[in-house]
C-alpha positions in Angstrom: 17.6 41.4 -80.3 16.7 40.2 -76.8 18.5 40.9 -73.6 21.3 38.6 -72.4 18.9 36.6 -70.2 16.6 35.7 -73.1 18.8 34.6 -75.9 18.5 31.3 -77.8 20.2 29.4 -75.0 17.4 30.4 -72.6 14.7 29.1 -75.0 16.6 25.9 -75.5 16.9 25.4 -71.8 13.2 26.0 -71.2 12.4 23.5 -74.0 14.7 20.9 -72.4 13.4 21.5 -68.9 9.8 21.4 -70.1 10.3 18.1 -71.9 12.0 16.7 -68.8 9.2 17.8 -66.5 6.5 16.6 -68.9 7.8 13.1 -68.7 6.3 13.0 -65.1 2.9 14.1 -66.3 0.3 13.0 -68.9 1.2 15.9 -71.3 1.6 15.9 -75.0 5.3 16.6 -75.7 4.5 18.2 -79.1 2.4 20.8 -77.4 5.0 21.2 -74.6 7.7 21.8 -77.2 5.8 24.5 -79.1 4.7 26.3 -75.9 8.2 26.4 -74.6 9.6 27.5 -78.0 7.1 30.4 -78.2 6.9 31.4 -74.5 9.1 34.5 -74.8 8.9 35.4 -78.5 6.7 38.4 -77.6 9.7 40.1 -76.0 10.3 41.5 -79.5 7.5 44.0 -78.5 9.0 44.7 -75.1 9.0 43.1 -71.6 5.7 44.5 -70.5 2.9 42.0 -71.5 5.4 39.9 -73.4 3.4 36.8 -72.5 0.3 38.2 -74.2 2.3 39.1 -77.3 3.9 35.6 -77.3 0.4 34.1 -77.1 -0.9 36.2 -80.0 2.2 35.3 -82.0 1.5 31.6 -81.6 -2.2 32.0 -82.6 -1.2 33.9 -85.7 1.2 31.3 -86.9 -0.5 29.7 -89.9 1.9 26.7 -90.0 0.8 25.5 -86.5 -2.8 25.3 -87.7 -1.7 22.4 -90.0 -0.8 20.3 -86.9 -3.0 21.5 -84.1 -6.8 22.1 -83.7 -8.2 25.4 -82.7 -8.9 24.1 -79.2 -5.3 22.8 -78.9 -3.9 26.2 -80.0 -6.1 28.0 -77.5 -4.8 25.7 -74.7 -1.2 26.3 -75.8 -1.8 30.1 -76.0 -3.2 30.1 -72.5 -0.2 28.2 -71.2 2.1 30.8 -72.7 0.1 33.6 -71.0 0.2 31.7 -67.7 4.0 31.1 -67.7 5.1 34.4 -66.3 6.5 34.4 -62.7 4.8 37.6 -61.7 1.4 36.3 -62.6 -0.8 36.2 -59.4 -2.9 33.3 -60.6 -2.4 29.6 -61.0 -1.8 28.4 -64.6 -5.1 27.1 -66.2 -3.6 23.8 -67.3 -0.9 21.3 -66.7 0.8 22.8 -69.8 1.0 26.2 -68.2 2.3 24.7 -65.0 5.0 22.7 -66.8 6.4 25.6 -68.9 6.1 28.0 -65.9 8.1 25.6 -63.8 10.6 25.0 -66.7 11.1 28.8 -67.1 12.2 29.2 -63.5 15.9 29.4 -63.8 16.7 29.1 -60.1 20.4 28.6 -60.2 21.6 31.2 -57.7 24.7 32.3 -59.8 22.6 32.5 -63.0 19.9 34.5 -61.3 22.4 36.9 -59.8 24.3 37.3 -63.0 21.2 37.9 -65.1 20.0 40.6 -62.7 23.4 42.3 -62.7 23.5 42.2 -66.5 20.1 43.7 -66.7 21.2 46.5 -64.3 24.3 47.3 -66.3 22.3 47.5 -69.5 19.3 49.4 -68.3 20.6 51.3 -65.3 24.1 52.2 -66.7 24.3 55.4 -64.6 23.9 53.6 -61.3 26.9 53.4 -58.9 28.1 50.1 -57.5 26.1 50.6 -54.3 23.0 51.5 -56.2 23.3 48.4 -58.3 23.9 46.3 -55.2 20.8 47.7 -53.6 18.7 47.3 -56.7 19.7 43.7 -57.3 19.3 42.7 -53.6 15.8 44.3 -53.5 14.7 42.7 -56.7 15.9 39.3 -55.7 14.2 39.6 -52.3 11.0 40.8 -54.0 11.0 37.9 -56.4 12.7 35.0 -54.6 12.7 35.9 -50.9 10.6 34.1 -48.3 7.6 36.4 -49.2 8.6 36.8 -52.9 6.1 36.6 -55.7 7.7 33.6 -57.5 5.5 30.6 -57.3 6.3 27.0 -58.1 3.2 25.1 -59.3 4.7 21.7 -59.5 6.7 19.7 -56.9 10.0 19.5 -58.8 12.8 18.7 -56.4 15.4 20.6 -58.4 13.5 23.9 -58.3 12.5 23.7 -54.7 16.1 23.0 -53.6 17.4 25.8 -55.9 14.9 28.3 -54.5 15.9 27.3 -51.0 19.6 28.0 -51.8 18.8 31.4 -53.2 17.0 32.3 -50.0 19.9 31.1 -47.9 22.3 33.2 -49.9 20.1 36.3 -49.7 19.9 35.8 -45.9 23.7 36.1 -45.6 24.7 39.7 -46.3 28.4 39.0 -46.5 28.0 36.0 -48.9 25.6 38.0 -51.1 27.8 41.0 -51.2 30.9 38.9 -52.0 29.1 37.1 -54.8 27.6 40.3 -56.2 31.0 42.1 -56.2 32.7 39.2 -58.1 30.0 38.9 -60.7 29.5 42.6 -61.0 33.2 43.2 -61.8 33.1 40.3 -64.4 30.0 41.7 -66.0 31.4 45.3 -66.1 34.6 44.0 -67.7 32.6 42.1 -70.3 30.4 45.2 -71.0 33.5 47.4 -71.4 35.1 44.9 -73.7 32.0 44.6 -75.8 31.7 48.4 -76.1 35.4 48.6 -77.1 35.0 45.8 -79.7 31.8 47.3 -81.1 
Protein backbone atom coordinates (compact mmCIF):
# COMPACT_ATOMS: atom_id res chain seq x y z
CA UNK A 1 0.00 0.00 0.00
CA UNK A 2 3.00 2.33 0.44
CA UNK A 3 4.67 4.53 -2.16
CA UNK A 4 7.51 3.19 -4.29
CA UNK A 5 10.14 4.57 -1.92
CA UNK A 6 8.78 2.68 1.10
CA UNK A 7 8.12 -0.87 -0.05
CA UNK A 8 9.48 -4.03 1.59
CA UNK A 9 12.89 -3.55 -0.05
CA UNK A 10 13.30 -0.23 1.81
CA UNK A 11 12.54 -1.81 5.18
CA UNK A 12 14.91 -4.70 4.43
CA UNK A 13 17.66 -2.25 3.53
CA UNK A 14 17.14 -0.21 6.72
CA UNK A 15 17.26 -3.41 8.79
CA UNK A 16 20.49 -4.47 7.08
CA UNK A 17 22.04 -1.00 7.39
CA UNK A 18 21.02 -0.77 11.06
CA UNK A 19 22.56 -4.12 11.94
CA UNK A 20 25.75 -3.17 10.12
CA UNK A 21 26.04 0.20 11.92
CA UNK A 22 25.11 -1.38 15.28
CA UNK A 23 28.18 -3.61 15.08
CA UNK A 24 30.31 -0.50 15.72
CA UNK A 25 28.35 0.44 18.86
CA UNK A 26 27.27 -1.26 22.06
CA UNK A 27 23.69 -1.78 20.89
CA UNK A 28 21.38 -4.77 21.28
CA UNK A 29 20.81 -6.17 17.78
CA UNK A 30 17.37 -7.54 18.72
CA UNK A 31 16.17 -4.05 19.62
CA UNK A 32 17.84 -2.61 16.51
CA UNK A 33 16.10 -5.16 14.30
CA UNK A 34 12.66 -4.42 15.73
CA UNK A 35 13.10 -0.63 15.57
CA UNK A 36 14.22 -0.83 11.94
CA UNK A 37 11.37 -3.20 11.04
CA UNK A 38 8.72 -0.92 12.58
CA UNK A 39 10.21 2.48 11.69
CA UNK A 40 7.88 3.27 8.74
CA UNK A 41 4.87 1.03 9.48
CA UNK A 42 2.89 4.15 10.44
CA UNK A 43 2.87 5.23 6.79
CA UNK A 44 -0.35 3.24 6.54
CA UNK A 45 -1.94 6.28 8.21
CA UNK A 46 -0.22 8.77 5.92
CA UNK A 47 3.17 10.47 5.67
CA UNK A 48 2.42 13.21 8.18
CA UNK A 49 3.44 12.09 11.67
CA UNK A 50 4.19 8.58 10.41
CA UNK A 51 6.97 8.25 12.97
CA UNK A 52 4.46 8.77 15.82
CA UNK A 53 2.04 6.29 14.30
CA UNK A 54 4.90 3.78 13.86
CA UNK A 55 5.87 4.27 17.51
CA UNK A 56 2.28 3.70 18.67
CA UNK A 57 2.03 0.60 16.49
CA UNK A 58 5.12 -0.88 18.15
CA UNK A 59 3.78 -0.12 21.64
CA UNK A 60 0.45 -1.78 20.82
CA UNK A 61 2.03 -5.02 19.58
CA UNK A 62 1.24 -7.55 22.31
CA UNK A 63 3.73 -10.11 20.99
CA UNK A 64 6.67 -7.76 21.60
CA UNK A 65 5.69 -7.57 25.28
CA UNK A 66 6.69 -11.23 25.58
CA UNK A 67 10.29 -10.41 24.67
CA UNK A 68 10.91 -6.84 25.84
CA UNK A 69 10.28 -4.98 29.08
CA UNK A 70 8.15 -1.82 29.26
CA UNK A 71 11.33 0.28 29.53
CA UNK A 72 12.85 -1.41 26.49
CA UNK A 73 9.67 -0.86 24.48
CA UNK A 74 9.67 2.82 25.47
CA UNK A 75 13.30 3.16 24.36
CA UNK A 76 12.46 1.48 21.05
CA UNK A 77 9.36 3.61 20.47
CA UNK A 78 11.39 6.77 21.10
CA UNK A 79 14.02 5.61 18.60
CA UNK A 80 11.28 5.20 15.99
CA UNK A 81 9.95 8.70 16.70
CA UNK A 82 13.49 10.07 16.42
CA UNK A 83 14.40 8.47 13.06
CA UNK A 84 12.80 11.05 10.77
CA UNK A 85 15.21 13.19 8.71
CA UNK A 86 13.10 16.32 9.14
CA UNK A 87 13.23 16.19 12.94
CA UNK A 88 15.06 19.22 14.31
CA UNK A 89 16.34 17.46 17.41
CA UNK A 90 19.00 14.87 18.09
CA UNK A 91 17.74 11.31 18.68
CA UNK A 92 17.46 10.52 22.39
CA UNK A 93 19.49 7.29 22.29
CA UNK A 94 22.09 5.46 20.28
CA UNK A 95 19.21 3.34 18.92
CA UNK A 96 17.51 6.38 17.41
CA UNK A 97 20.82 7.54 15.95
CA UNK A 98 21.56 4.15 14.41
CA UNK A 99 18.17 3.72 12.73
CA UNK A 100 18.12 7.37 11.67
CA UNK A 101 21.50 6.92 10.03
CA UNK A 102 20.46 3.59 8.47
CA UNK A 103 17.32 5.18 7.01
CA UNK A 104 19.36 7.77 5.14
CA UNK A 105 19.42 6.33 1.66
CA UNK A 106 22.00 8.72 0.28
CA UNK A 107 22.73 7.07 -3.03
CA UNK A 108 22.42 9.98 -5.47
CA UNK A 109 20.58 8.07 -8.20
CA UNK A 110 18.23 6.42 -5.69
CA UNK A 111 17.43 9.76 -4.04
CA UNK A 112 16.78 11.40 -7.40
CA UNK A 113 14.67 8.47 -8.64
CA UNK A 114 12.54 8.34 -5.50
CA UNK A 115 11.88 12.07 -5.66
CA UNK A 116 10.89 11.84 -9.34
CA UNK A 117 8.62 8.84 -8.67
CA UNK A 118 6.93 10.75 -5.86
CA UNK A 119 6.38 13.72 -8.15
CA UNK A 120 4.90 11.61 -10.93
CA UNK A 121 2.51 9.97 -8.47
CA UNK A 122 1.45 13.01 -6.43
CA UNK A 123 1.97 15.89 -8.90
CA UNK A 124 0.79 14.14 -12.07
CA UNK A 125 -0.37 17.40 -13.65
CA UNK A 126 3.08 19.03 -13.43
CA UNK A 127 4.99 19.66 -16.63
CA UNK A 128 8.55 18.45 -17.13
CA UNK A 129 9.90 21.89 -16.11
CA UNK A 130 7.70 22.02 -13.02
CA UNK A 131 8.87 18.54 -11.98
CA UNK A 132 12.50 19.52 -12.58
CA UNK A 133 12.09 22.63 -10.43
CA UNK A 134 10.18 20.77 -7.68
CA UNK A 135 12.76 17.96 -7.45
CA UNK A 136 15.74 20.33 -7.47
CA UNK A 137 14.24 22.56 -4.78
CA UNK A 138 13.31 19.58 -2.59
CA UNK A 139 16.76 18.01 -2.89
CA UNK A 140 18.43 21.34 -2.08
CA UNK A 141 16.14 21.85 0.91
CA UNK A 142 16.88 18.37 2.24
CA UNK A 143 20.42 17.51 1.07
CA UNK A 144 21.99 20.84 0.11
CA UNK A 145 24.77 22.55 2.07
CA UNK A 146 22.16 24.14 4.35
CA UNK A 147 19.68 21.28 4.08
CA UNK A 148 17.76 19.87 7.00
CA UNK A 149 19.15 16.33 6.81
CA UNK A 150 21.43 15.53 9.71
CA UNK A 151 23.83 12.67 10.15
CA UNK A 152 24.16 11.80 13.82
CA UNK A 153 26.92 9.19 13.50
CA UNK A 154 30.18 9.35 11.65
CA UNK A 155 29.56 6.65 9.06
CA UNK A 156 31.96 7.13 6.19
CA UNK A 157 29.53 5.77 3.59
CA UNK A 158 26.80 8.30 4.41
CA UNK A 159 29.17 11.26 4.64
CA UNK A 160 30.73 10.42 1.24
CA UNK A 161 27.31 9.85 -0.32
CA UNK A 162 25.95 13.17 0.97
CA UNK A 163 29.00 14.92 -0.42
CA UNK A 164 28.36 13.37 -3.86
CA UNK A 165 24.72 14.50 -3.81
CA UNK A 166 25.84 18.04 -3.04
CA UNK A 167 28.42 17.96 -5.83
CA UNK A 168 25.78 16.84 -8.34
CA UNK A 169 23.30 19.48 -7.16
CA UNK A 170 26.00 22.12 -7.69
CA UNK A 171 26.35 21.19 -11.38
CA UNK A 172 23.20 22.37 -13.18
CA UNK A 173 24.08 20.53 -16.40
CA UNK A 174 24.82 17.24 -14.65
CA UNK A 175 21.69 17.46 -12.53
CA UNK A 176 19.44 18.27 -15.49
CA UNK A 177 20.93 15.44 -17.55
CA UNK A 178 20.43 12.92 -14.75
CA UNK A 179 16.95 14.21 -14.02
CA UNK A 180 15.89 14.00 -17.67
CA UNK A 181 17.13 10.42 -18.12
CA UNK A 182 15.50 9.15 -14.93
CA UNK A 183 12.32 11.18 -15.44
CA UNK A 184 11.83 9.67 -18.90
CA UNK A 185 12.41 6.16 -17.52
CA UNK A 186 9.94 6.73 -14.68
CA UNK A 187 7.30 8.21 -16.97
CA UNK A 188 7.65 5.20 -19.28
CA UNK A 189 7.25 2.81 -16.32
CA UNK A 190 4.24 4.74 -15.03
CA UNK A 191 2.57 4.63 -18.46
CA UNK A 192 3.31 0.93 -18.76
CA UNK A 193 1.83 0.27 -15.30
CA UNK A 194 -1.29 2.29 -16.18
CA UNK A 195 -1.63 0.35 -19.43
CA UNK A 196 -1.18 -3.02 -17.72
CA UNK A 197 -3.54 -2.10 -14.89
